[in-house]
N, CA and C atoms as a LAMMPS dump frame, in Angstrom:
ITEM: TIMESTEP
0
ITEM: NUMBER OF ATOMS
324
ITEM: BOX BOUNDS ff ff ff
-5.0000000000000000e+02 5.0000000000000000e+02
-5.0000000000000000e+02 5.0000000000000000e+02
-5.0000000000000000e+02 5.0000000000000000e+02
ITEM: ATOMS id mol type element x y z
1 1 1 N -45.424 312.021 -125.211
2 1 2 C -44.106 311.145 -125.428
3 1 3 C -44.033 310.136 -124.489
4 2 1 N -44.241 310.334 -123.209
5 2 2 C -44.266 309.129 -122.48
6 2 3 C -45.32 308.074 -122.714
7 3 1 N -46.545 308.487 -122.807
8 3 2 C -47.638 307.374 -123.39
9 3 3 C -47.067 306.608 -124.691
10 4 1 N -46.604 307.492 -125.556
11 4 2 C -46.307 306.331 -127.012
12 4 3 C -45.029 305.702 -126.352
13 5 1 N -44.151 305.848 -125.836
14 5 2 C -42.655 305.176 -125.376
15 5 3 C -43.472 303.957 -124.514
16 6 1 N -44.469 304.232 -123.518
17 6 2 C -44.82 303.121 -122.473
18 6 3 C -45.829 302.236 -123.888
19 7 1 N -46.678 302.789 -124.659
20 7 2 C -47.351 301.738 -125.529
21 7 3 C -46.26 301.074 -126.326
22 8 1 N -45.318 301.385 -126.939
23 8 2 C -44.31 301.058 -127.428
24 8 3 C -43.574 299.843 -126.897
25 9 1 N -43.125 300.021 -125.789
26 9 2 C -42.582 299.266 -125.007
27 9 3 C -43.36 297.863 -124.572
28 10 1 N -44.721 298.002 -124.19
29 10 2 C -45.629 296.954 -124.173
30 10 3 C -45.613 296.182 -125.382
31 11 1 N -46.204 296.905 -126.49
32 11 2 C -45.946 296.237 -127.704
33 11 3 C -44.92 295.23 -127.883
34 12 1 N -43.632 295.625 -127.92
35 12 2 C -42.341 294.658 -128.08
36 12 3 C -42.459 293.581 -126.74
37 13 1 N -42.621 293.954 -125.44
38 13 2 C -43.083 292.907 -124.729
39 13 3 C -43.968 291.705 -125.128
40 14 1 N -44.999 292.225 -125.253
41 14 2 C -46.093 291.276 -125.955
42 14 3 C -45.432 290.68 -126.974
43 15 1 N -44.842 291.112 -128.007
44 15 2 C -44.412 290.611 -129.236
45 15 3 C -43.472 289.199 -128.97
46 16 1 N -42.777 289.747 -127.941
47 16 2 C -41.467 289.013 -127.316
48 16 3 C -41.977 287.804 -126.41
49 17 1 N -42.947 287.955 -125.677
50 17 2 C -43.513 286.856 -124.974
51 17 3 C -44.159 285.895 -125.917
52 18 1 N -45.333 286.347 -126.595
53 18 2 C -45.71 285.661 -127.5
54 18 3 C -44.912 284.471 -128.32
55 19 1 N -43.713 285.269 -128.821
56 19 2 C -42.733 284.291 -129.862
57 19 3 C -42.036 283.326 -129.017
58 20 1 N -41.863 283.262 -127.59
59 20 2 C -41.419 282.621 -127.164
60 20 3 C -42.383 281.356 -126.471
61 21 1 N -43.621 281.685 -126.12
62 21 2 C -44.184 280.582 -126.066
63 21 3 C -44.666 279.627 -127.349
64 22 1 N -44.322 280.114 -128.497
65 22 2 C -44.54 279.289 -129.459
66 22 3 C -44.474 278.004 -129.268
67 23 1 N -45.019 276.824 -129.836
68 23 2 C -44.018 275.611 -129.598
69 23 3 C -42.896 275.063 -130.419
70 24 1 N -42.004 274.451 -129.727
71 24 2 C -40.978 273.928 -130.979
72 24 3 C -41.438 273.659 -132.071
73 25 1 N -42.309 272.437 -131.877
74 25 2 C -42.759 271.915 -132.962
75 25 3 C -43.593 272.929 -134.257
76 26 1 N -44.296 273.568 -133.964
77 26 2 C -44.813 274.956 -134.611
78 26 3 C -43.588 275.266 -135.46
79 27 1 N -42.832 275.781 -134.608
80 27 2 C -41.483 276.581 -135.34
81 27 3 C -40.622 275.641 -136.402
82 28 1 N -40.563 274.183 -135.625
83 28 2 C -39.721 273.492 -137.121
84 28 3 C -41.125 273.174 -138.297
85 29 1 N -42.132 273.48 -138.051
86 29 2 C -42.8 272.923 -139.493
87 29 3 C -42.893 274.499 -140.006
88 30 1 N -42.86 275.667 -139.454
89 30 2 C -42.857 276.996 -139.985
90 30 3 C -41.453 277.055 -140.741
91 31 1 N -40.496 276.549 -140.642
92 31 2 C -38.921 276.703 -140.857
93 31 3 C -38.89 275.878 -142.079
94 32 1 N -39.55 274.718 -142.165
95 32 2 C -39.329 273.737 -143.171
96 32 3 C -39.808 273.708 -144.691
97 33 1 N -39.01 273.522 -145.407
98 33 2 C -39.445 273.362 -146.817
99 33 3 C -40.456 272.389 -147.054
100 34 1 N -41.57 272.621 -148.186
101 34 2 C -42.358 271.623 -148.489
102 34 3 C -41.397 270.695 -149.06
103 35 1 N -42.004 269.179 -148.93
104 35 2 C -41.197 268.225 -149.103
105 35 3 C -40.339 267.465 -147.853
106 36 1 N -39.977 268.105 -146.888
107 36 2 C -39.252 267.535 -145.843
108 36 3 C -39.869 266.983 -145.033
109 37 1 N -38.867 265.873 -144.432
110 37 2 C -39.448 265.402 -143.036
111 37 3 C -38.557 265.959 -141.773
112 38 1 N -39.818 266.289 -140.942
113 38 2 C -39.459 266.897 -139.529
114 38 3 C -39.318 265.963 -138.284
115 39 1 N -38.243 266.023 -138.192
116 39 2 C -37.883 264.977 -136.756
117 39 3 C -38.141 265.841 -135.491
118 40 1 N -39.102 265.115 -134.571
119 40 2 C -39.408 265.816 -133.321
120 40 3 C -38.945 265.048 -132.419
121 41 1 N -37.901 265.488 -131.417
122 41 2 C -37.15 264.991 -130.412
123 41 3 C -38.067 264.25 -129.319
124 42 1 N -37.536 263.579 -128.248
125 42 2 C -38.65 262.952 -127.506
126 42 3 C -38.71 264.429 -126.446
127 43 1 N -40.377 264.16 -126.18
128 43 2 C -40.377 265.248 -125.033
129 43 3 C -42.134 265.281 -125.032
130 44 1 N -42.525 266.105 -124.501
131 44 2 C -43.941 266.536 -124.358
132 44 3 C -44.022 267.923 -124.7
133 45 1 N -45.247 268.165 -125.579
134 45 2 C -45.467 269.59 -126.285
135 45 3 C -46.923 269.87 -126.136
136 46 1 N -47.121 271.04 -125.557
137 46 2 C -48.69 271.258 -125.599
138 46 3 C -48.683 272.661 -126.407
139 47 1 N -50.015 272.618 -127.089
140 47 2 C -50.509 273.469 -127.637
141 47 3 C -50.906 272.777 -129.401
142 48 1 N -51.645 273.905 -130.058
143 48 2 C -52.278 273.452 -131.323
144 48 3 C -50.748 273.677 -132.457
145 49 1 N -50.809 272.815 -133.44
146 49 2 C -50.013 272.871 -134.551
147 49 3 C -50.888 273.161 -135.382
148 50 1 N -50.579 274.301 -136.245
149 50 2 C -51.044 274.746 -137.779
150 50 3 C -50.569 274.487 -138.673
151 51 1 N -50.971 274.015 -139.575
152 51 2 C -50.093 273.186 -140.575
153 51 3 C -51.224 274.207 -142.096
154 52 1 N -50.8 275.101 -142.288
155 52 2 C -51.741 275.684 -143.622
156 52 3 C -51.056 275.861 -144.992
157 53 1 N -51.785 275.604 -145.994
158 53 2 C -51.082 276.027 -147.428
159 53 3 C -49.597 275.123 -147.441
160 54 1 N -49.461 273.619 -147.147
161 54 2 C -48.415 273.001 -147.338
162 54 3 C -48.152 271.71 -147.754
163 55 1 N -47.746 271.338 -148.409
164 55 2 C -47.73 269.885 -149.134
165 55 3 C -46.619 269.136 -148.777
166 56 1 N -46.51 268.078 -148.79
167 56 2 C -45.574 267.028 -148.821
168 56 3 C -44.627 266.902 -147.682
169 57 1 N -45.592 267.094 -146.433
170 57 2 C -44.811 267.292 -145.102
171 57 3 C -44.907 265.824 -144.628
172 58 1 N -43.71 265.238 -143.666
173 58 2 C -43.969 264.576 -142.773
174 58 3 C -43.368 264.738 -141.366
175 59 1 N -43.981 264.622 -140.483
176 59 2 C -43.908 265.16 -139.296
177 59 3 C -43.699 264.075 -138.216
178 60 1 N -42.435 263.457 -137.933
179 60 2 C -42.199 262.402 -137.131
180 60 3 C -41.493 262.488 -135.655
181 61 1 N -42.381 261.598 -134.781
182 61 2 C -41.615 261.585 -133.414
183 61 3 C -40.851 260.518 -133.192
184 62 1 N -40.059 260.59 -132.404
185 62 2 C -38.999 259.491 -132.14
186 62 3 C -39.578 257.956 -131.935
187 63 1 N -40.841 258.172 -130.92
188 63 2 C -41.504 257.038 -131.131
189 63 3 C -42.787 257.269 -130.226
190 64 1 N -44.137 256.395 -130.225
191 64 2 C -45.185 257.134 -129.726
192 64 3 C -45.334 257.082 -127.882
193 65 1 N -44.248 256.606 -127.524
194 65 2 C -43.899 256.367 -126.036
195 65 3 C -43.519 257.51 -125.465
196 66 1 N -42.837 258.309 -126.372
197 66 2 C -41.74 259.182 -125.707
198 66 3 C -42.105 260.567 -126.528
199 67 1 N -42.811 260.829 -127.473
200 67 2 C -42.999 261.92 -128.057
201 67 3 C -44.468 262.257 -128.309
202 68 1 N -44.863 263.024 -127.228
203 68 2 C -46.351 263.08 -126.798
204 68 3 C -47.041 264.924 -127.102
205 69 1 N -47.909 264.788 -128.158
206 69 2 C -48.409 266.161 -128.384
207 69 3 C -49.849 266.089 -127.744
208 70 1 N -50.091 267.556 -126.693
209 70 2 C -51.146 267.604 -125.911
210 70 3 C -52.172 268.591 -126.188
211 71 1 N -53.092 268.977 -126.58
212 71 2 C -54.195 270.015 -126.867
213 71 3 C -54.117 271.109 -125.601
214 72 1 N -54.673 271.952 -125.948
215 72 2 C -54.63 273.099 -124.86
216 72 3 C -56.107 273.736 -125.068
217 73 1 N -57.132 273.88 -124.182
218 73 2 C -57.941 274.371 -123.934
219 73 3 C -59.049 274.071 -124.957
220 74 1 N -59.709 274.457 -125.949
221 74 2 C -61.174 274.05 -126.543
222 74 3 C -60.38 274.052 -128.275
223 75 1 N -59.004 273.433 -128.429
224 75 2 C -58.516 273.595 -129.637
225 75 3 C -57.838 271.965 -130.011
226 76 1 N -57.977 271.711 -131.523
227 76 2 C -57.204 270.585 -131.681
228 76 3 C -55.992 270.601 -131.475
229 77 1 N -55.416 269.537 -131.528
230 77 2 C -53.747 269.395 -131.403
231 77 3 C -52.917 269.662 -132.798
232 78 1 N -53.55 269.174 -134.027
233 78 2 C -53.341 269.369 -135.288
234 78 3 C -54.579 270.135 -136.004
235 79 1 N -54.313 271.374 -136.763
236 79 2 C -55.185 272.219 -137.25
237 79 3 C -54.505 272.245 -138.666
238 80 1 N -55.206 271.328 -139.56
239 80 2 C -54.47 271.305 -140.871
240 80 3 C -55.498 272.041 -141.831
241 81 1 N -54.782 272.919 -142.844
242 81 2 C -55.779 273.434 -143.585
243 81 3 C -55.336 273.842 -145.03
244 82 1 N -56.098 273.907 -146.092
245 82 2 C -55.407 273.694 -147.366
246 82 3 C -54.03 273.074 -147.814
247 83 1 N -54.163 271.85 -146.908
248 83 2 C -52.635 271.484 -147.208
249 83 3 C -52.874 269.888 -147.71
250 84 1 N -51.606 269.374 -148.648
251 84 2 C -52.223 267.99 -149.084
252 84 3 C -50.586 267.18 -148.758
253 85 1 N -50.823 265.783 -148.54
254 85 2 C -49.961 264.835 -148.376
255 85 3 C -48.962 265.341 -146.971
256 86 1 N -49.987 265.329 -146.089
257 86 2 C -49.195 265.499 -144.656
258 86 3 C -49.303 264.249 -143.926
259 87 1 N -48.064 263.725 -143.549
260 87 2 C -47.7 262.276 -142.693
261 87 3 C -47.378 262.781 -141.218
262 88 1 N -48.3 262.125 -140.392
263 88 2 C -48.091 262.259 -139.066
264 88 3 C -47.595 261.19 -138.545
265 89 1 N -46.405 260.818 -137.93
266 89 2 C -46.086 259.487 -137.402
267 89 3 C -45.368 259.446 -136.221
268 90 1 N -45.411 258.173 -135.666
269 90 2 C -44.732 258.02 -134.251
270 90 3 C -44.929 259.283 -132.935
271 91 1 N -46.276 259.296 -132.696
272 91 2 C -46.848 260.208 -131.704
273 91 3 C -47.841 259.681 -130.72
274 92 1 N -47.988 260.284 -129.771
275 92 2 C -48.882 259.97 -128.968
276 92 3 C -49.794 261.643 -129.312
277 93 1 N -51.152 261.553 -129.393
278 93 2 C -51.456 262.629 -129.516
279 93 3 C -53.137 262.456 -128.603
280 94 1 N -53.178 263.429 -127.731
281 94 2 C -54.2 263.555 -126.555
282 94 3 C -54.668 265.176 -126.273
283 95 1 N -55.872 265.146 -125.619
284 95 2 C -56.492 266.239 -124.96
285 95 3 C -56.799 267.361 -126.044
286 96 1 N -56.914 266.971 -127.382
287 96 2 C -57.336 267.905 -128.497
288 96 3 C -58.824 268.142 -128.143
289 97 1 N -59.389 269.416 -128.811
290 97 2 C -60.83 269.456 -128.795
291 97 3 C -61.101 270.342 -130.039
292 98 1 N -62.111 270.088 -130.823
293 98 2 C -62.468 271.009 -131.979
294 98 3 C -64.007 271.128 -132.196
295 99 1 N -64.725 271.65 -132.675
296 99 2 C -66.006 271.978 -132.573
297 99 3 C -66.748 270.331 -133.309
298 100 1 N -65.921 269.709 -133.881
299 100 2 C -66.463 268.577 -134.406
300 100 3 C -65.955 267.475 -133.479
301 101 1 N -65.067 267.76 -132.163
302 101 2 C -64.614 266.626 -131.549
303 101 3 C -63.207 265.957 -132.108
304 102 1 N -62.379 265.933 -131.174
305 102 2 C -61.172 265.428 -131.595
306 102 3 C -59.897 266.187 -131.621
307 103 1 N -58.754 265.146 -131.721
308 103 2 C -57.425 265.778 -131.655
309 103 3 C -56.978 266.512 -132.934
310 104 1 N -57.908 265.993 -134.347
311 104 2 C -57.37 266.569 -135.564
312 104 3 C -58.41 267.461 -136.201
313 105 1 N -57.807 268.553 -136.773
314 105 2 C -59.031 269.161 -137.324
315 105 3 C -58.439 269.254 -138.754
316 106 1 N -59.08 269.049 -139.643
317 106 2 C -58.494 269.012 -141.475
318 106 3 C -59.758 269.337 -142.118
319 107 1 N -59.202 270.44 -142.693
320 107 2 C -60.166 271.336 -143.886
321 107 3 C -59.23 271.611 -145.111
322 108 1 N -60.002 270.523 -146.338
323 108 2 C -59.176 270.377 -147.686
324 108 3 C -59.779 271.78 -147.992
């Protein structure tokens, strides 16, 4: 009984930690409906932004000087898969990597 309780507690803690770490930009994208413009406030955001099976999204920063997206480890900043008509505006994007090099990975 103690082992089951401990394992359950560790799983719940792990789920909570990973949900806290998720990028606010990713959360905005995940919550947006297709055809929406997502306005990202000024700030520096770190991590990969995944866009999959989406269409007609615009993701707009305040301006490229104050809205910065940075990659982490060996991953792109934007990972766009099976999506169309995705517009990304007014960001500085840096430090991303993928197996082909660069801040963006796009697979139609």
